[in-house]
C-alpha positions in Angstrom: -10.3 -10.3 -27.7 -13.8 -9.1 -28.6 -15.4 -6.1 -27.0 -17.8 -8.3 -25.1 -14.9 -10.4 -23.6 -13.1 -7.2 -22.6 -16.3 -5.8 -21.1 -16.8 -9.0 -19.1 -13.2 -9.0 -17.9 -13.5 -5.3 -16.9 -16.8 -6.0 -15.1 -14.9 -8.6 -12.9 -11.7 -6.6 -12.5 -13.1 -3.3 -11.3 -14.8 -4.7 -8.1 -11.6 -6.7 -7.4 -9.5 -3.5 -7.8 -11.8 -1.5 -5.5 -11.7 -4.4 -2.9 -8.0 -4.5 -3.0 -7.8 -0.7 -2.7 -10.1 -0.9 0.4 -8.1 -3.7 2.0 -4.6 -2.4 1.6 -4.9 0.5 4.1 -6.1 -2.1 6.7 -3.1 -4.3 6.0 -0.8 -1.3 6.5 -2.6 -0.4 9.8 -2.3 -4.0 11.0 1.4 -4.1 10.2 2.0 -0.9 12.1 0.1 -2.1 15.1 1.9 -5.5 15.1 5.3 -4.0 14.2 7.1 -5.5 17.1 5.9 -9.0 16.2 6.4 -8.6 12.4 9.8 -7.0 12.5 12.5 -9.5 11.7 15.7 -8.7 13.6 18.4 -9.4 11.0 20.6 -7.5 8.7 21.4 -9.0 5.3 23.0 -6.5 2.8 22.5 -8.9 -0.1 18.8 -9.4 0.6 18.4 -5.7 1.0 20.1 -5.1 -2.4 18.0 -7.7 -4.2 14.7 -6.5 -2.7 15.4 -2.9 -3.7 16.5 -4.0 -7.2 13.2 -5.9 -7.6 11.1 -2.9 -6.3 13.0 -0.5 -8.6 12.6 -2.8 -11.6 8.8 -3.1 -10.9 8.5 0.6 -10.6 10.4 1.1 -13.9 8.2 -1.4 -15.7 5.1 0.3 -14.3 6.3 3.7 -15.5 7.2 2.3 -18.9 3.7 0.8 -19.2 2.0 4.0 -18.2 4.0 6.0 -20.7 3.1 3.5 -23.5 -0.6 3.7 -22.5 -0.4 7.5 -22.5 1.3 7.4 -25.9 -1.4 5.1 -27.4 -4.1 7.4 -26.0 -2.4 10.5 -27.4 -2.2 12.1 -24.0 1.6 12.3 -23.8 3.1 15.8 -24.1 1.7 19.2 -24.4 -2.1 19.7 -24.0 -2.5 21.4 -27.4 0.5 20.8 -29.7 1.5 17.3 -28.3 5.2 18.3 -28.4 7.3 16.0 -26.3 9.5 18.8 -24.9 11.6 18.1 -21.9 10.6 21.4 -20.5 7.6 21.6 -18.1 5.8 23.7 -20.7 6.2 24.1 -24.4 6.5 27.4 -26.2 2.9 27.5 -27.4 -0.2 28.3 -25.3 1.3 26.7 -22.1 3.7 29.7 -21.8 0.9 32.3 -21.9 
């Protein structure tokens, strides 16, 4: 994709994202207010398992994509030495 194509796509995606972010709390409020009408009264362990597996898989894919994006930008790891230590802070300036 060219820069102009990416820019046009971004110009269309940003307002859509803000609109979606504005509407989602209203959807949540509506679902809370209509809880008694929307609440299905059934228990199905298999459906519960499948839904939680799907949500967990989507969360894992999102975390993986965010990690890759941070790695490409070079923002993964320590603020100064970029070490990928498992500790909360590396042994350089973060420990001071």
